[in-house]
Structure formats: C-alpha cells, structure tokens
C-alpha positions in Angstrom: 3.0 -11.0 11.9 4.2 -7.4 12.2 3.0 -6.7 8.7 -0.5 -7.8 9.6 -0.6 -5.5 12.6 0.8 -2.6 10.7 -1.7 -3.2 7.9 -4.6 -3.3 10.3 -3.4 0.0 11.9 -2.9 1.7 8.6 -6.2 0.4 7.2 -8.1 1.4 10.3 -6.6 4.9 10.3 -7.5 5.3 6.6 -11.0 4.0 7.2 -11.6 6.7 9.8 -9.9 9.6 7.9 -11.2 9.0 4.4 -14.9 9.8 3.9 -16.2 6.8 2.0 -19.7 5.4 2.0 -21.2 2.1 0.8 -24.5 2.3 -1.0 -27.3 0.5 0.8 -27.8 -1.9 -2.1 -24.3 -3.2 -1.8 -24.1 -3.4 2.0 -24.9 -7.1 2.1 -22.2 -7.8 -0.5 -19.7 -5.7 1.4 -20.5 -7.2 4.8 -19.9 -10.8 3.5 -16.7 -9.8 1.7 -15.5 -8.2 4.8 -16.3 -11.2 6.9 -14.5 -13.4 4.3 -11.4 -11.2 4.6 -11.5 -11.3 8.4 -11.8 -15.1 8.2 -8.7 -15.2 6.0 -6.8 -13.0 8.4 -7.6 -15.0 11.5 -6.9 -18.2 9.5 -3.5 -16.8 8.6 -2.8 -15.9 12.3 -3.9 -19.4 13.3 -1.5 -20.9 10.6 1.3 -18.7 11.9 0.7 -19.9 15.4 0.8 -23.5 14.3 3.9 -22.9 12.1 2.2 -23.8 8.8 1.8 -20.2 7.4 2.3 -19.9 3.6 2.0 -16.4 2.2 0.8 -17.7 -1.3 -2.0 -19.6 0.3 -2.9 -16.7 2.4 -3.0 -14.1 -0.4 -4.9 -16.4 -2.8 -7.4 -17.4 -0.1 -7.9 -13.8 1.0 -9.0 -12.7 -2.5 -10.7 -15.9 -3.6 -12.8 -16.2 -0.4 -13.9 -12.6 -0.5 -14.7 -12.6 -4.3 -16.5 -15.9 -4.1 -18.5 -14.9 -1.1 -19.6 -11.6 -2.7 -20.4 -13.5 -6.0 -22.6 -16.0 -4.2 -24.4 -13.3 -2.3 -25.0 -11.4 -5.6 -26.4 -14.5 -7.2 -28.6 -15.2 -4.2 -29.8 -11.6 -4.3 -30.6 -11.9 -8.0 -32.6 -15.1 -7.3 -34.4 -13.5 -4.4 -32.6 -15.7 -1.7 -30.9 -14.1 1.3 -27.7 -16.1 1.1 -25.7 -13.5 3.0 -27.2 -14.7 6.3 -25.7 -18.1 5.6 -22.4 -16.7 4.6 -22.2 -14.4 7.6 -23.0 -17.4 9.9 -20.4 -19.6 8.3 -17.7 -17.0 8.4 -18.6 -15.9 11.9 -18.3 -19.5 13.1 -14.9 -19.9 11.4 -13.7 -16.6 12.8 -14.6 -17.7 16.4 -13.1 -21.1 15.9 -9.8 -19.6 14.7 -9.9 -17.0 17.5 -10.4 -19.8 20.0 -7.4 -21.7 18.7 -5.3 -18.5 18.8 -6.3 -17.8 22.3 -5.5 -21.3 23.4 -2.1 -21.1 21.7 -1.3 -17.8 23.4 -2.4 -19.1 26.8 -0.3 -22.3 26.5 2.7 -20.3 25.2 2.6 -17.8 28.1 
C-alpha cells in the first residue's frame, strides 16, 4: 500500500512539474483511460482491504482496462458514437462503489 501512495505522490509531482499537453482530439481517449486506471487503483485498494489483493491481477487489469477503454472510445469515435460518456459513467460508478467499500472498511476498522 505504501508503494501506491509513493507512486501517487511521485506521479502527481511529475505531473505538475513536467510541461505536457494532451491534444484536444485525444482528450476523450485520455480521460477514459485515466478513469480506467483510477478504477483499477481503487479496486486494488479495495482488494487490499478485504485481503484478496494479487499484484498480477492488479497490473494486468490496470493496463488491460485502460487500453480496452481507450480502444472502445476510439472505435466509437470512428463510428460517430460518443462511447466515452458511457465509459466515464461506468468507471465513475465503479470508483464510487469501491470508495464506499474502502470508507466502510476504514470506519469499521477504527
């Protein structure tokens, strides 16, 4: 769990210090991939709280979810369908569900 916190701090610091811009055409792909990654992180924290965390499952899910979500948004964009709204809604619901479980676990623990 300490690796996740250190990774978030290092990534956040690098994000603020390194000037990097996303082209407007790729913003929907990036937003969905970011939400998929956040979903994987909160799912990993939930698994760690319940004692079922497996690093292989976490790493494979992290990259598979983000790549598949970006691919589906790309295909939807090529077809003229705004699939990124659906992906953002689905990942947002999963993130809040995982966050609710984590909150309940921490409140019961303390």
